[in-house]
C-alpha positions as CSV (number, residue, x, y, z in Angstrom):
1,M,0.0,0.0,0.0
2,Q,1.1,3.5,-0.7
3,L,-0.2,7.0,0.2
4,I,-0.7,9.3,-2.8
5,V,-1.5,13.0,-2.5
6,L,-2.8,15.3,-5.3
7,G,-3.2,18.9,-4.5
8,L,-3.0,22.5,-5.5
9,N,-3.1,25.8,-3.6
10,H,-2.8,29.5,-4.0
11,K,1.0,29.2,-4.5
12,T,0.9,26.5,-7.2
13,A,-2.2,27.4,-9.3
14,P,-4.0,30.5,-10.4
15,V,-7.5,31.2,-9.2
16,E,-9.0,30.1,-12.6
17,I,-7.6,26.5,-12.0
18,R,-8.4,26.4,-8.3
19,E,-12.1,27.3,-9.1
20,R,-12.4,24.1,-11.2
21,F,-11.2,22.1,-8.2
22,N,-13.5,23.7,-5.6
23,F,-15.7,21.1,-4.0
24,S,-19.0,21.7,-2.2
25,Q,-20.1,19.2,0.4
26,D,-22.4,17.5,-2.0
27,R,-19.7,17.3,-4.7
28,T,-17.2,16.0,-2.2
29,V,-19.6,13.2,-1.3
30,R,-20.2,12.3,-5.0
31,V,-16.5,12.2,-5.7
32,L,-15.6,10.1,-2.7
33,R,-18.4,7.6,-3.5
34,R,-17.1,7.3,-7.1
35,L,-13.6,6.7,-5.8
36,R,-14.8,4.1,-3.3
37,N,-15.8,2.0,-6.3
38,N,-12.1,1.5,-7.2
39,D,-10.9,-1.8,-5.9
40,N,-7.3,-0.5,-5.7
41,L,-8.4,2.3,-3.3
42,N,-8.4,1.5,0.4
43,E,-8.9,5.0,1.8
44,A,-9.5,8.5,0.6
45,V,-9.8,12.0,2.0
46,L,-10.8,15.1,0.0
47,L,-10.0,18.5,1.5
48,S,-11.3,21.6,-0.2
49,T,-11.0,25.2,1.0
50,C,-11.0,28.5,-0.7
51,N,-7.3,28.4,-1.3
52,R,-6.4,24.7,-1.7
53,T,-7.7,21.3,-2.7
54,E,-6.0,18.1,-1.7
55,L,-6.9,14.4,-2.4
56,Y,-5.2,11.8,-0.2
57,M,-5.5,8.2,-1.2
58,V,-4.2,4.9,0.1
59,L,-3.7,2.6,-2.8
60,E,-2.9,-1.1,-3.1
61,D,-1.0,-0.7,-6.4
62,P,0.5,2.8,-6.9
63,A,1.0,2.3,-10.6
64,A,-2.7,1.5,-11.1
65,G,-3.4,4.5,-8.9
66,L,-2.0,6.8,-11.5
67,L,-5.0,6.0,-13.7
68,C,-7.3,6.8,-10.8
69,C,-5.6,10.1,-10.4
70,A,-5.8,10.9,-14.1
71,I,-9.5,10.1,-14.1
72,W,-10.1,12.4,-11.1
73,Q,-8.2,15.2,-12.7
74,V,-9.9,14.9,-16.1
75,N,-13.4,14.8,-14.5
76,N,-12.7,17.9,-12.5
77,I,-11.2,19.9,-15.3
78,N,-14.0,19.0,-17.7
79,P,-16.7,16.8,-16.2
80,T,-18.0,15.9,-19.6
81,I,-14.9,13.9,-20.5
82,S,-14.7,10.2,-19.5
83,I,-11.7,7.8,-19.5
84,I,-12.7,4.3,-20.3
């Protein structure tokens, strides 16, 4: 198992990008439920404030986790895109 962290904040991303990764409580619940369906994922925490967003995941196979991370990023930049 390995801990993987994805994140951005006011020092690493302009406001236009941070706005795309802003999560309301309802959206956080939806994202975590979707992530929970991944067999490779043991645990996940999503932290979203006005200045930062961080996703912490404990993964069985970190290499396979990269795909999970890519899907998460694509879905948050443009929710109409899907990776199959």
